[in-house]
C-alpha positions as CSV (number, residue, x, y, z in Angstrom):
1,X,-140.8,-42.7,124.5
2,X,-144.3,-43.2,125.6
3,X,-146.1,-45.8,127.7
4,X,-148.9,-46.3,130.3
5,X,-148.1,-44.1,133.2
6,X,-146.8,-45.8,136.4
7,X,-144.3,-45.1,139.1
8,X,-140.6,-45.8,138.4
9,X,-140.3,-45.0,134.7
10,X,-137.9,-42.1,135.0
11,X,-135.8,-43.8,137.6
12,X,-135.5,-47.0,135.5
13,X,-134.5,-45.2,132.4
14,X,-132.0,-42.9,134.2
15,X,-130.4,-45.9,136.0
16,X,-130.1,-47.8,132.7
17,X,-128.4,-44.9,131.0
18,X,-126.1,-44.4,133.9
19,X,-125.1,-48.1,134.0
20,X,-124.1,-48.0,130.4
21,X,-122.1,-44.7,130.6
22,X,-124.6,-42.3,129.0
23,X,-124.7,-38.8,130.4
24,X,-128.1,-37.2,130.6
25,X,-128.0,-33.5,129.7
26,X,-131.8,-32.8,129.4
27,X,-135.1,-34.6,130.4
28,X,-138.7,-33.6,129.8
29,X,-141.8,-35.5,130.8
30,X,-145.5,-35.2,130.3
31,X,-148.5,-37.3,131.6
32,X,-152.1,-37.1,130.4
33,X,-153.2,-38.3,133.8
34,X,-150.9,-39.5,136.6
35,X,-153.6,-42.1,137.6
36,X,-153.7,-44.4,134.6
37,X,-152.9,-42.0,131.8
38,X,-150.3,-42.0,129.1
39,X,-146.7,-41.0,129.9
40,X,-144.4,-39.3,127.5
41,X,-140.6,-38.5,128.0
42,X,-137.8,-37.1,125.9
43,X,-134.3,-37.4,127.2
44,X,-131.1,-36.0,125.6
45,X,-127.9,-37.8,126.6
46,X,-124.3,-38.0,125.5
47,X,-122.7,-41.3,124.6
48,X,-119.1,-40.5,124.9
49,X,-118.4,-43.1,127.5
50,X,-120.9,-45.7,126.2
51,X,-119.8,-49.2,127.1
52,X,-121.8,-50.9,124.3
53,X,-122.1,-50.6,120.5
54,X,-125.2,-48.5,119.6
55,X,-127.0,-51.7,118.3
56,X,-126.3,-53.5,121.5
57,X,-127.3,-50.5,123.6
58,X,-130.6,-50.3,121.9
59,X,-131.3,-54.0,122.2
60,X,-130.4,-53.9,125.9
61,X,-132.8,-51.0,126.4
62,X,-135.6,-52.8,124.7
63,X,-135.1,-56.0,126.8
64,X,-134.5,-54.4,130.0
65,X,-136.8,-51.2,130.0
66,X,-139.0,-51.0,127.0
67,X,-140.7,-54.4,127.3
68,X,-141.1,-54.0,131.1
69,X,-143.1,-50.8,130.7
70,X,-144.8,-51.5,127.3
71,X,-143.1,-48.6,125.7
72,X,-143.2,-47.2,122.3
73,X,-139.7,-45.7,121.8
74,X,-136.9,-44.6,119.5
75,X,-133.4,-43.3,119.7
76,X,-132.3,-40.7,117.3
77,X,-128.6,-39.7,116.9
78,X,-127.7,-36.0,116.5
79,X,-124.6,-36.8,114.4
80,X,-126.9,-38.2,111.7
81,X,-129.0,-35.3,110.3
82,X,-132.3,-36.1,108.6
83,X,-132.6,-35.9,104.8
84,X,-135.4,-33.4,103.9
85,X,-137.1,-33.0,100.6
86,X,-139.1,-29.8,100.0
87,X,-142.2,-29.8,97.7
88,X,-143.4,-26.4,96.4
89,X,-145.8,-25.1,93.8
90,X,-145.8,-21.4,93.0
91,X,-145.6,-19.5,96.3
92,X,-142.1,-18.8,97.4
93,X,-142.4,-17.4,100.9
94,X,-142.3,-20.7,102.9
95,X,-139.5,-22.1,100.6
96,X,-137.5,-19.0,101.1
97,X,-137.9,-19.1,104.9
98,X,-136.7,-22.8,105.1
99,X,-133.7,-22.2,102.7
100,X,-132.6,-19.1,104.6
101,X,-132.9,-20.8,108.0
102,X,-131.0,-23.9,106.6
103,X,-128.3,-21.6,105.2
104,X,-127.8,-20.0,108.5
105,X,-127.7,-23.4,110.5
106,X,-131.0,-23.1,112.1
107,X,-132.4,-26.2,110.5
108,X,-130.1,-29.2,111.1
109,X,-130.8,-31.3,108.0
110,X,-129.6,-32.2,104.5
111,X,-131.7,-30.9,101.6
112,X,-130.7,-33.0,98.5
113,X,-133.5,-31.8,96.3
114,X,-136.5,-29.6,95.8
115,X,-139.5,-30.9,93.8
116,X,-142.3,-28.9,92.2
117,X,-145.1,-29.3,89.8
118,X,-144.2,-25.9,88.3
119,X,-141.0,-24.4,87.0
120,X,-141.3,-21.1,88.9
121,X,-139.0,-21.9,91.8
122,X,-136.1,-23.3,89.7
123,X,-133.9,-20.3,89.8
124,X,-134.5,-19.8,93.5
125,X,-133.6,-23.3,94.3
126,X,-130.5,-23.3,92.1
127,X,-129.3,-20.1,93.7
128,X,-129.0,-22.2,96.8
129,X,-127.2,-24.9,94.9
130,X,-130.0,-27.4,95.5
131,X,-131.1,-29.6,92.6
132,X,-134.6,-28.8,91.3
133,X,-136.9,-31.5,89.9
134,X,-139.9,-30.5,87.8
135,X,-142.7,-33.1,87.9
136,X,-145.9,-31.6,86.2
137,X,-149.2,-33.1,87.2
138,X,-152.7,-33.2,85.8
139,X,-155.8,-35.1,86.8
140,X,-155.0,-37.8,84.3
141,X,-151.2,-38.1,85.2
142,X,-151.5,-37.8,89.0
143,X,-150.7,-41.5,89.7
144,X,-147.8,-41.4,87.3
145,X,-146.4,-38.2,88.8
146,X,-146.7,-39.6,92.3
147,X,-144.9,-42.8,91.3
148,X,-142.0,-40.6,89.9
149,X,-142.1,-38.5,93.1
150,X,-141.8,-41.6,95.3
151,X,-138.9,-42.9,93.2
152,X,-137.1,-39.6,93.6
153,X,-137.5,-39.6,97.4
154,X,-136.4,-43.2,97.7
155,X,-133.3,-42.7,95.5
156,X,-132.4,-39.8,97.7
157,X,-133.1,-41.7,101.0
158,X,-135.5,-38.9,102.2
159,X,-136.5,-39.1,105.8
160,X,-138.9,-36.2,105.9
161,X,-141.1,-34.4,103.3
162,X,-142.1,-30.8,103.7
163,X,-145.0,-29.3,101.8
164,X,-144.0,-25.7,101.5
165,X,-147.3,-24.6,99.9
166,X,-147.4,-27.6,97.6
167,X,-150.8,-27.2,96.2
168,X,-151.6,-30.8,95.5
169,X,-153.5,-33.3,97.5
170,X,-151.4,-36.4,98.2
171,X,-153.1,-39.8,97.7
172,X,-153.5,-42.3,100.4
173,X,-150.9,-44.6,98.7
174,X,-148.4,-41.8,98.8
175,X,-149.0,-40.9,102.5
176,X,-148.6,-44.4,103.7
177,X,-144.9,-44.4,102.5
178,X,-144.1,-41.6,105.0
179,X,-146.3,-41.8,108.1
180,X,-145.8,-38.9,110.4
181,X,-143.0,-37.7,108.1
182,X,-144.9,-35.4,105.8
183,X,-145.3,-31.9,107.2
184,X,-147.8,-29.5,105.6
185,X,-148.5,-25.8,106.2
186,X,-152.2,-24.9,105.9
187,X,-153.1,-21.2,105.5
188,X,-155.7,-21.1,108.2
189,X,-156.0,-21.7,112.1
190,X,-157.3,-25.3,111.8
191,X,-160.0,-26.6,112.3
192,X,-161.4,-23.4,110.8
193,X,-161.6,-23.1,107.1
194,X,-160.3,-26.5,105.9
195,X,-159.5,-26.9,102.3
196,X,-159.1,-24.3,99.5
197,X,-159.3,-20.5,99.7
198,X,-159.2,-20.2,103.4
199,X,-158.4,-16.4,103.4
200,X,-161.4,-15.7,101.1
201,X,-163.5,-17.7,103.4
202,X,-162.1,-15.8,106.5
203,X,-162.7,-12.5,104.8
204,X,-166.3,-13.5,103.9
205,X,-166.8,-14.6,107.5
206,X,-165.5,-11.4,108.9
207,X,-163.1,-13.1,111.4
208,X,-160.9,-11.0,113.6
209,X,-158.1,-13.5,113.8
210,X,-156.4,-15.4,111.0
211,X,-153.7,-17.9,111.4
212,X,-151.7,-20.8,110.0
213,X,-151.3,-24.4,111.0
214,X,-148.4,-26.9,110.4
215,X,-149.5,-30.6,110.8
216,X,-148.6,-34.0,109.7
217,X,-150.3,-35.2,106.6
218,X,-152.8,-38.1,106.9
219,X,-155.5,-39.6,104.6
220,X,-158.0,-37.0,105.9
221,X,-157.4,-33.5,104.4
222,X,-156.1,-31.0,106.8
223,X,-157.0,-33.3,109.8
224,X,-153.5,-34.7,110.7
225,X,-151.9,-34.1,114.1
226,X,-151.2,-30.4,114.6
227,X,-147.6,-29.5,115.3
228,X,-147.5,-25.7,115.4
229,X,-150.0,-22.8,115.0
230,X,-150.0,-19.0,115.3
231,X,-152.4,-16.2,114.6
232,X,-152.5,-12.4,113.9
233,X,-155.3,-10.0,114.6
234,X,-157.1,-8.4,111.7
235,X,-160.0,-6.0,111.4
236,X,-162.8,-4.9,109.1
237,X,-160.3,-2.6,107.3
238,X,-158.3,-5.6,105.9
239,X,-159.4,-6.8,102.6
240,X,-158.9,-10.3,101.3
241,X,-155.6,-9.4,99.7
242,X,-154.3,-8.0,103.0
243,X,-155.3,-11.1,104.9
244,X,-153.2,-13.1,102.3
245,X,-150.2,-10.7,103.0
246,X,-150.5,-11.0,106.8
247,X,-151.1,-14.8,106.5
248,X,-148.0,-15.5,104.5
249,X,-145.8,-14.1,107.2
250,X,-147.5,-16.4,109.8
251,X,-147.3,-19.4,107.5
252,X,-143.5,-19.2,107.0
253,X,-142.9,-18.7,110.7
254,X,-145.2,-21.6,111.7
255,X,-143.8,-24.0,109.1
256,X,-140.2,-23.3,110.1
257,X,-140.9,-23.9,113.8
258,X,-142.7,-27.2,113.0
259,X,-139.9,-28.4,110.7
260,X,-137.3,-27.5,113.4
261,X,-139.2,-29.5,116.0
262,X,-139.4,-32.5,113.8
263,X,-135.7,-32.3,112.8
264,X,-134.8,-31.9,116.5
265,X,-136.8,-35.1,117.4
266,X,-139.0,-33.1,119.8
267,X,-142.4,-34.5,118.7
268,X,-144.4,-37.5,119.8
269,X,-147.8,-38.3,118.3
270,X,-150.6,-39.8,120.2
271,X,-154.3,-40.2,119.2
272,X,-154.1,-37.6,116.3
273,X,-152.4,-35.1,118.8
274,X,-148.8,-34.2,119.3
275,X,-146.6,-33.6,122.3
276,X,-144.0,-31.1,121.3
277,X,-141.2,-30.8,123.8
278,X,-139.2,-27.6,124.2
279,X,-135.8,-27.2,122.5
C-alpha cells in the first residue's frame, strides 16, 4: 500500500489485521519524506484464523483503513500464482534463464504459453512442455499480429507479460491492456543507450561499464519504471562481440530478479519509479 505519510499508519493496519485473526510475519516500510512525503508499506501475513471471508476482509479493510488514510492498496494471495506469458524473438539466453528457474521452483508462476515472432525457440519451449505460438509480424501486419497476441493472452488469462529479448516495439494500444504488467529487459544500463544496438553504441563510446535494465513497459520507449539493474566492468581490450557476451549474462540475471520481484508482489510504482521491497 501507499499513501500520504502521517503518524499511525502502521499501528492502524497492524491492529486491523490482529482484530481479524491475521498473523503478521513480515513488514517493510519506506517514506520519501517523514514530513509530508509518500509512505509505502508491504506486509506479509497468514490468514489461517481469519474471521471473515476474503471478500468481506478486503471490504472491511477498505472502509476502516484505506479510506481513512487515502491509500492505494492491494492484497495478493500466495496460494494463487500469477499466470505468466513469455515473449521472445531469436535470442535464447533470457528465455533459458526463466525456464530453468521456473523448473527449479525459483519463479512461483504458471507459464501456459510462449509466444514468438520467429520459429527459432519452438524446440526449446517444447522441451519444457510449454505450448509455443508463432505469430510472425511485419510492418504491414503489426496491428493484426498484436490483435492475435492480445487474444491469446486473454484466452489464457495472463497476469504478466515478460519480454525475454522480444525485439518488437509494442504499440500504445497493446501496452494499455497490461499497465505495470509488462516487464522488458533492455541490454544497457538505462538511461544510457536507449533504443537499438546499445552494445555497439557502448563500444563506440568507449565505456568502462556496461549493464542491463529490467523495467515496466510504457508508451515511451525504454522509459518505464526501472525494476532491476546490474553492471560489469569492461576495458579497451573488449571488442563489441565481447561486450555482447558479457552483457547477455547480465541480462538474464537482471530479468530473472525483476520477474521474481513482480511475481512475489514486492514492487510498488510511484511517479515512474519503483519501490522494490526485499524478499
